[in-house]
C-alpha positions as CSV (number, residue, x, y, z in Angstrom):
1,M,-12.8,38.6,93.5
2,A,-12.4,41.8,95.0
3,G,-9.1,42.4,96.4
4,W,-7.4,39.4,94.2
5,C,-4.3,40.8,92.0
6,A,-2.3,39.0,89.2
7,P,0.5,37.6,90.3
8,T,3.5,39.8,89.0
9,P,5.2,38.2,86.4
10,K,9.1,36.8,87.4
11,R,11.5,39.6,85.9
12,Q,14.7,37.9,84.2
13,P,17.9,39.4,84.8
14,P,19.5,41.3,81.7
15,N,21.3,40.2,79.1
16,V,25.1,40.0,79.5
17,N,27.6,41.1,77.2
18,V,30.5,39.2,76.3
19,L,33.2,39.9,73.4
20,M,34.4,37.2,71.2
21,L,38.1,37.8,69.1
22,S,39.6,34.8,66.9
23,D,43.0,34.2,64.7
24,L,45.1,37.1,65.7
25,H,47.5,36.3,64.1
26,F,49.7,38.8,65.5
27,D,53.1,39.3,63.4
28,P,56.4,40.1,65.1
29,F,58.6,39.4,61.8
30,H,56.4,42.2,60.2
31,D,59.8,44.3,60.6
32,P,62.1,41.5,60.5
33,A,65.1,43.7,61.8
34,K,62.5,44.3,65.0
35,A,62.0,40.9,65.6
36,L,65.6,40.0,66.1
37,A,65.5,42.6,68.7
38,L,62.1,41.6,70.5
39,R,63.9,37.9,71.1
40,H,66.2,39.0,73.6
41,L,64.3,41.3,75.1
42,P,61.3,40.7,77.8
43,I,57.1,42.1,76.3
44,S,57.5,44.5,78.8
45,E,59.4,46.1,76.6
46,W,58.4,45.3,73.0
47,P,55.4,47.9,72.2
48,A,58.5,50.7,72.4
49,I,60.8,48.8,69.8
50,L,57.2,48.1,67.5
51,D,56.5,51.6,68.2
52,K,60.2,52.8,66.7
53,R,60.4,53.5,62.5
54,D,60.4,50.8,60.4
55,S,63.5,49.8,59.5
56,A,65.6,50.4,55.8
57,T,65.1,47.3,54.8
58,R,61.9,46.2,56.3
59,L,59.8,45.3,53.1
60,S,62.7,43.3,51.0
61,S,63.8,41.2,54.2
62,F,59.6,40.8,55.0
63,S,59.3,40.0,51.8
64,E,62.1,37.1,51.5
65,L,60.9,35.7,54.8
66,Q,57.1,35.4,53.0
67,R,59.0,33.6,49.8
68,A,61.2,31.3,52.0
69,C,58.3,30.2,54.2
70,K,55.5,30.5,51.3
71,I,53.1,32.7,53.5
72,R,51.0,34.5,51.1
73,G,48.9,37.5,52.3
74,E,49.7,39.8,55.5
75,D,48.7,38.9,58.9
76,T,48.3,41.3,61.7
77,T,50.4,44.2,62.2
78,W,51.4,46.1,65.8
79,T,49.1,48.8,64.3
80,L,46.4,46.7,63.6
81,L,46.6,44.4,66.9
82,R,46.5,48.1,68.9
83,S,43.8,49.5,66.6
84,S,41.6,46.3,67.1
85,L,41.8,45.8,71.1
86,R,41.1,49.9,71.3
87,E,37.9,49.8,69.4
88,A,36.5,46.6,71.3
89,R,37.0,48.4,74.1
90,Q,35.4,51.4,72.8
91,Q,32.8,49.4,71.7
92,E,32.2,46.9,75.2
93,P,34.4,48.4,78.4
94,S,33.3,45.9,80.7
95,P,32.6,42.5,79.2
96,L,31.4,39.9,81.4
97,F,34.4,37.9,80.1
98,I,36.3,37.2,76.8
99,T,36.5,34.3,74.6
100,V,39.9,34.0,72.3
101,S,38.6,30.6,69.8
102,G,42.5,30.4,69.1
103,D,45.7,31.1,66.5
104,L,47.1,33.9,68.4
105,L,50.6,33.6,66.9
106,A,51.5,34.7,62.8
107,H,51.5,31.8,59.7
108,G,54.6,29.9,59.3
109,F,55.6,31.3,62.5
110,I,58.5,28.9,63.2
111,C,59.3,28.1,59.6
112,R,60.1,32.6,59.8
113,S,62.1,31.9,63.4
114,Q,64.3,29.6,61.7
115,K,65.0,31.5,58.9
116,L,65.4,34.7,60.5
117,F,67.2,33.5,64.1
118,S,70.1,31.5,62.2
119,G,71.5,28.7,64.8
120,A,68.6,29.4,66.9
121,T,67.7,25.0,68.7
122,S,64.4,24.4,68.6
123,E,63.9,25.0,73.0
124,E,64.6,28.9,72.0
125,L,62.2,29.1,68.9
126,S,59.2,27.1,71.3
127,F,60.3,29.9,74.0
128,F,60.1,32.7,71.2
129,A,56.6,31.7,70.6
130,A,55.9,31.1,73.9
131,K,56.8,34.5,74.5
132,T,55.1,35.7,71.4
133,V,51.9,34.3,72.8
134,A,52.2,36.0,76.2
135,F,53.2,39.4,74.5
136,V,49.2,39.0,73.0
137,A,47.5,37.9,76.1
138,Q,49.5,40.7,77.8
139,Q,47.8,43.3,75.2
140,I,44.7,41.9,75.8
141,H,45.0,42.2,79.4
142,E,46.0,45.8,79.5
143,S,43.1,46.6,77.2
144,F,40.2,44.9,79.5
145,P,42.4,44.8,82.9
146,K,39.4,43.2,85.3
147,T,37.7,41.0,82.9
148,P,38.4,37.0,82.1
149,I,40.1,35.7,79.5
150,Y,39.7,32.6,78.1
151,F,42.0,31.3,75.3
152,A,41.9,28.4,73.2
153,L,44.8,27.6,71.4
154,G,44.7,27.1,67.1
155,N,46.9,25.2,64.8
156,N,49.2,27.8,64.4
157,D,50.0,28.4,68.0
158,S,52.5,25.7,68.7
159,G,56.7,25.6,70.0
160,C,57.5,23.5,67.1
161,G,55.2,24.0,63.7
162,D,51.7,24.4,62.2
163,Y,49.6,21.5,63.5
164,R,52.5,20.3,65.3
165,D,52.5,19.6,69.3
166,E,52.5,17.0,71.9
167,P,51.8,16.4,75.3
168,D,53.2,18.1,78.0
169,S,55.0,20.2,75.5
170,A,57.8,23.0,77.2
171,F,55.2,25.4,74.8
172,L,52.4,24.3,77.1
173,K,53.9,24.4,80.0
174,S,55.3,28.0,79.5
175,V,51.7,29.1,77.5
176,A,49.8,27.7,80.7
177,K,51.5,30.2,83.2
178,V,50.4,33.1,81.0
179,F,47.1,32.3,80.5
180,A,45.9,31.5,84.2
181,A,47.4,34.8,85.1
182,D,43.7,35.6,82.7
183,I,42.0,34.0,85.0
184,P,40.7,35.9,88.4
185,D,38.6,32.6,90.2
186,A,41.0,30.4,92.0
187,A,38.9,27.5,91.4
188,N,38.8,28.2,87.7
189,R,42.7,29.0,87.7
190,E,43.0,25.8,89.9
191,S,40.8,23.8,87.6
192,F,43.1,25.5,84.7
193,R,46.4,24.2,85.8
194,A,45.3,21.0,86.4
195,T,44.7,20.0,82.7
196,F,45.8,22.8,80.5
197,P,50.1,21.9,80.6
198,H,49.0,18.1,78.8
199,L,46.8,18.5,76.1
200,G,45.6,22.3,76.0
201,D,42.2,21.4,77.7
202,Y,40.5,22.5,80.5
203,T,37.2,23.7,81.8
204,V,36.1,27.1,84.0
205,T,32.9,27.9,85.8
206,L,31.3,31.0,84.0
207,P,31.2,34.4,86.3
208,S,27.8,35.3,87.6
209,P,25.4,36.0,86.6
210,I,25.6,33.4,84.0
211,H,23.4,30.8,86.0
212,D,25.7,27.0,86.6
213,T,27.5,27.0,83.0
214,R,31.0,25.6,82.2
215,L,32.9,26.6,80.1
216,I,35.2,23.4,78.1
217,V,37.9,24.7,76.1
218,L,40.0,22.1,74.1
219,Q,43.2,22.6,71.9
220,D,41.5,20.5,68.9
221,I,45.2,20.6,66.9
222,F,44.9,17.1,68.1
223,E,42.2,15.7,66.1
224,S,43.4,17.5,63.4
225,T,43.6,15.5,60.1
226,H,46.7,17.6,59.4
227,H,48.6,16.8,63.1
228,L,51.7,15.5,63.7
229,D,54.1,15.2,66.9
230,C,57.5,17.6,66.7
231,N,59.3,14.8,65.2
232,G,56.7,14.7,62.5
233,Q,55.4,11.4,63.4
234,A,51.3,10.8,62.9
235,N,49.8,10.1,66.6
236,N,46.2,9.2,67.3
237,A,46.6,8.5,71.1
238,P,46.2,12.6,72.4
239,A,43.0,12.9,70.5
240,E,41.4,9.7,71.8
241,Q,42.7,10.8,75.4
242,Q,41.1,14.5,74.8
243,I,37.8,13.0,73.4
244,A,37.5,10.8,76.5
245,W,38.8,13.7,78.9
246,L,35.8,15.5,76.9
247,R,33.1,13.1,77.0
248,K,34.2,13.0,80.9
249,Q,33.4,16.9,81.8
250,L,30.2,16.8,80.1
251,T,28.8,14.0,82.0
252,E,29.9,15.6,85.2
253,A,28.2,18.3,83.5
254,R,24.8,16.3,82.9
255,D,25.4,14.8,86.5
256,A,25.6,18.2,88.1
257,G,22.9,19.6,86.1
258,E,25.1,22.3,84.6
259,Q,24.6,24.1,81.1
260,V,27.9,24.4,78.6
261,W,29.7,26.2,76.4
262,V,32.4,23.9,74.4
263,M,35.4,26.1,72.2
264,A,37.6,25.1,70.3
265,H,39.7,25.9,67.3
266,I,39.1,23.8,64.7
267,P,35.3,23.1,63.2
268,P,34.1,19.7,62.6
269,G,32.6,18.6,59.2
270,V,33.6,19.0,55.6
271,D,36.4,21.2,54.6
272,I,35.1,23.4,51.6
273,Y,37.9,25.7,50.6
274,A,39.9,22.5,50.8
275,T,37.7,20.7,48.9
276,Y,36.2,22.6,46.7
277,H,37.7,25.9,45.5
278,R,39.2,24.1,42.3
279,Y,35.6,24.1,41.1
280,L,34.2,27.8,41.5
281,F,34.7,28.1,37.7
282,A,33.0,24.1,36.8
283,P,30.7,23.8,39.8
284,G,29.0,21.0,37.8
285,E,31.6,19.2,38.2
286,A,31.8,19.1,42.1
287,C,29.3,16.2,42.7
288,N,31.8,14.3,41.2
289,V,34.0,14.3,44.4
290,K,32.8,11.0,46.7
291,Q,35.0,12.0,49.5
292,P,35.3,15.8,50.9
293,Q,38.4,16.9,52.8
294,M,37.1,17.1,56.5
295,F,38.3,19.8,59.2
296,L,39.5,16.9,61.7
297,S,40.7,12.9,61.3
298,S,37.2,11.9,62.6
299,E,33.6,13.0,63.7
300,A,34.2,11.8,67.3
301,L,34.5,15.5,68.6
302,G,30.8,16.4,66.8
303,D,29.6,13.5,68.1
304,T,30.3,14.2,71.5
305,I,29.3,17.9,71.5
306,A,26.1,16.2,69.7
307,D,25.4,13.4,72.6
308,F,25.2,16.2,75.0
309,S,22.8,18.5,73.2
310,D,20.4,18.7,76.3
311,I,23.0,20.6,78.2
312,V,25.6,22.2,75.6
313,R,24.3,25.6,75.0
314,L,27.0,27.1,72.3
315,A,30.1,25.8,70.5
316,I,32.5,28.2,69.7
317,F,35.3,27.9,66.4
318,A,36.9,29.8,64.5
319,H,39.9,29.1,61.9
320,T,38.3,29.7,58.6
321,H,38.7,33.6,59.5
322,M,34.9,33.9,58.0
323,D,31.7,35.0,59.8
324,E,30.1,31.6,59.9
325,I,26.6,30.1,61.2
326,K,27.3,26.1,61.8
327,L,24.6,23.4,63.4
328,I,26.3,20.0,65.3
329,E,23.6,17.5,65.4
330,S,23.5,13.5,66.2
331,A,23.3,11.2,62.8
332,K,20.1,9.4,63.6
333,Q,18.5,13.1,64.2
334,E,19.9,14.9,60.8
335,G,17.0,16.3,59.2
336,G,14.6,16.3,62.0
337,E,12.9,19.2,64.0
338,D,13.8,18.0,67.2
339,S,15.9,21.3,68.5
340,N,17.4,20.2,71.7
341,A,19.0,17.6,69.4
342,V,21.3,19.9,68.0
343,V,23.8,22.2,69.1
344,P,24.3,26.3,67.8
345,V,27.7,26.9,66.3
346,K,29.2,30.0,65.9
347,L,32.5,30.8,64.4
348,V,34.5,33.8,64.9
349,P,35.4,36.0,62.7
350,S,39.4,37.1,62.2
351,I,41.3,39.7,62.9
352,S,43.6,38.7,60.6
353,P,43.0,40.2,57.4
354,I,45.4,37.7,55.5
355,N,42.5,35.7,54.0
356,G,40.8,39.2,52.0
357,N,38.4,39.5,54.7
358,E,38.4,42.7,56.9
359,P,39.7,42.6,60.3
360,A,36.6,42.0,62.6
361,F,35.4,40.7,66.2
362,I,31.8,40.4,68.1
363,V,30.2,42.0,70.9
364,A,27.3,39.2,72.0
365,Q,24.6,39.3,74.5
366,V,23.8,36.1,76.7
367,A,20.6,35.5,78.8
368,P,22.1,34.4,81.9
369,Q,19.6,31.7,83.6
370,T,19.6,30.0,80.3
371,A,23.3,30.7,78.8
372,T,21.4,30.9,75.6
373,L,23.6,33.4,73.1
374,K,20.4,36.1,72.3
375,D,21.7,38.2,70.0
376,Y,25.6,39.3,68.3
377,E,27.1,41.9,66.4
378,V,29.8,42.5,64.3
379,Y,32.2,44.9,64.1
380,S,35.0,45.3,61.3
381,A,37.1,47.5,59.9
382,S,36.8,48.6,56.3
383,T,40.6,48.5,55.9
384,A,43.7,45.7,56.6
385,Q,44.9,48.5,58.4
386,G,42.6,48.3,61.0
387,T,40.9,52.0,60.2
388,G,36.8,52.3,59.6
389,W,36.0,50.5,62.4
390,G,31.7,50.2,62.2
391,L,29.3,47.8,62.9
392,E,29.1,45.1,60.0
393,Y,25.6,43.4,61.3
394,R,23.1,42.4,64.1
395,F,22.4,39.0,64.0
396,S,18.8,39.3,64.9
397,K,18.0,42.2,62.6
398,A,19.9,40.6,59.5
399,Y,18.3,37.4,59.9
400,G,15.0,38.0,61.7
401,L,15.5,35.5,64.3
402,P,14.6,36.6,68.4
403,D,18.0,34.7,69.8
404,F,20.8,32.2,68.2
405,S,19.7,29.4,69.9
406,A,19.2,25.8,68.9
407,A,15.7,26.1,67.1
408,S,16.9,29.4,65.7
409,V,19.7,28.0,64.5
410,Q,18.4,24.9,62.9
411,K,15.6,27.0,61.3
412,L,18.5,29.5,59.6
413,T,20.3,26.6,58.4
414,S,17.5,24.2,57.5
415,N,16.8,27.8,55.1
416,L,19.7,28.3,54.0
417,I,20.4,24.8,52.7
418,D,16.9,24.3,50.9
419,D,17.8,27.2,48.6
420,K,19.6,25.3,46.1
421,T,20.5,28.3,44.2
422,G,22.0,30.4,47.1
423,E,19.7,33.4,45.7
424,D,17.1,33.7,47.8
425,E,16.8,37.2,50.8
426,V,18.3,34.6,53.8
427,S,20.9,33.1,51.7
428,R,22.2,36.3,50.0
429,T,22.1,38.2,53.5
430,Y,24.5,35.4,54.8
431,E,26.7,35.5,51.9
432,K,27.0,39.0,52.2
433,Y,28.4,39.1,55.6
434,F,30.6,35.9,55.3
435,L,33.8,37.6,54.1
436,T,33.9,40.4,56.2
437,G,33.8,43.9,54.5
438,G,34.3,41.2,51.2
439,G,31.6,43.0,49.2
440,T,29.6,41.6,46.0
441,F,32.4,39.8,44.5
442,A,32.9,37.8,47.4
443,A,29.2,37.1,47.8
444,L,29.5,35.8,44.5
445,G,31.9,33.6,44.0
446,L,30.5,31.9,47.3
447,Q,27.0,31.4,45.5
448,R,28.5,29.7,42.7
449,L,29.4,26.6,45.2
450,W,26.3,27.2,47.1
451,P,25.0,24.0,47.5
452,E,28.3,22.9,48.9
453,Y,28.9,24.9,51.0
454,S,24.8,25.4,52.2
455,C,25.1,21.6,53.2
456,S,28.5,21.8,55.0
457,L,26.4,24.2,57.3
458,R,24.8,20.9,58.9
459,E,25.6,18.0,57.5
460,R,29.1,16.2,58.9
461,D,28.6,12.5,57.7
462,P,30.6,12.4,53.7
463,V,27.5,10.5,52.8
464,A,24.5,12.6,53.9
465,F,26.6,15.6,52.9
466,H,26.9,14.4,49.1
467,H,23.3,13.2,49.2
468,C,22.6,17.2,50.0
469,M,24.6,18.5,48.2
470,C,23.7,16.7,44.6
471,P,20.5,15.0,45.8
472,D,19.9,14.0,42.2
473,G,23.7,13.4,41.9
474,K,24.3,16.8,39.9
475,L,24.1,20.3,40.8
476,A,21.2,23.0,40.2
477,K,21.2,24.1,36.4
478,S,21.5,28.0,38.1
479,Q,25.1,26.6,39.1
480,T,26.5,24.9,35.9
481,P,28.6,27.6,33.8
């Protein structure tokens, strides 16, 4: 027809970049003599102390602290912290926002404080822990002064010990003031202040141009199988309160027509390392383990996220220090093909090199209208000291998938699980990048426990996990010694 023109397709807004950090594990005890000085100084004066030449007793004093608190390996030094943030700014100077998915403090923080600060009270130790968190937050803020930063707390981020905390603790109240300062939006800041001091949880609206999306953050140390209060007593009440609060937030988001991201530190599901690392050289015996160790004391967190898979676009966790991909789906949908019933999960690799990995972070691309993670790049250092940074890989190129949506991650995890030997191209790619900078040796180690590991990417129920891992009661022949 004369004069007729086809309608111009509606142009989608461009993707926006987001920076993802995790497991920074900054160690102020790397030179114990400096830590003694840091304890009594405001954090504004810490860089000057940390920049000084190491003390003559650094190595012997540090080694003594490590032995006393049974810490193996080294966490993030001042040099590595600065290098990581400098490289992150180089790769993405203006991210829309930054996520930090837990563990800002070094391993054994309270133990080493007790050993080094003789006679310090529990209140003083908690104050130093909170001050160290404030210093790390300040360093991130100074690197990205105009960027909203959303922090989650990890199991090491405590004023009374690893995996220990309790509602309304002095540590939570102190850290709340620090984290609130990095939330520029007034409404978000008010929402944060209303809930964070109680259990370390909060919700914020993600900044424009991301459309109608809220980020829900939990301190899921309370969900952990190892959680105790500051007096060393088990207490399930905070975890129950936390799940009830999460379900309320998700219900409100659904009623408001919003999309959701969920972030916490410890992922749901099977703790593969704790359960199976002893079988690395005898994988044929792994099927004898009927009850694997779990990260969380119940699957309430995973089940709640799964129940709202129609609105949850992404779940972010960390904790393992590895570069991992998982899927959360409800028990009734396990093994199904309905992509609307699953939630894609990204575990962010660590800055700390303590587990033999090289330091790493993620620059992600997000579609504003759908809040879908469209793609991401992992950048890593070539040394544990944070030198020789470069691109490790891009998700879309490595796996040939269009995005990190529920459908794409479901397809990827299914492919990985179906390959019981871990020898096809997709599995080898995953093994290569699992331990950042780990190379062939690390990939071969993961491959030896591939049925166990790959099944953990999806199966959270111990019975379903065991059936996936050992469908005939034994591992594939190629996995036996």
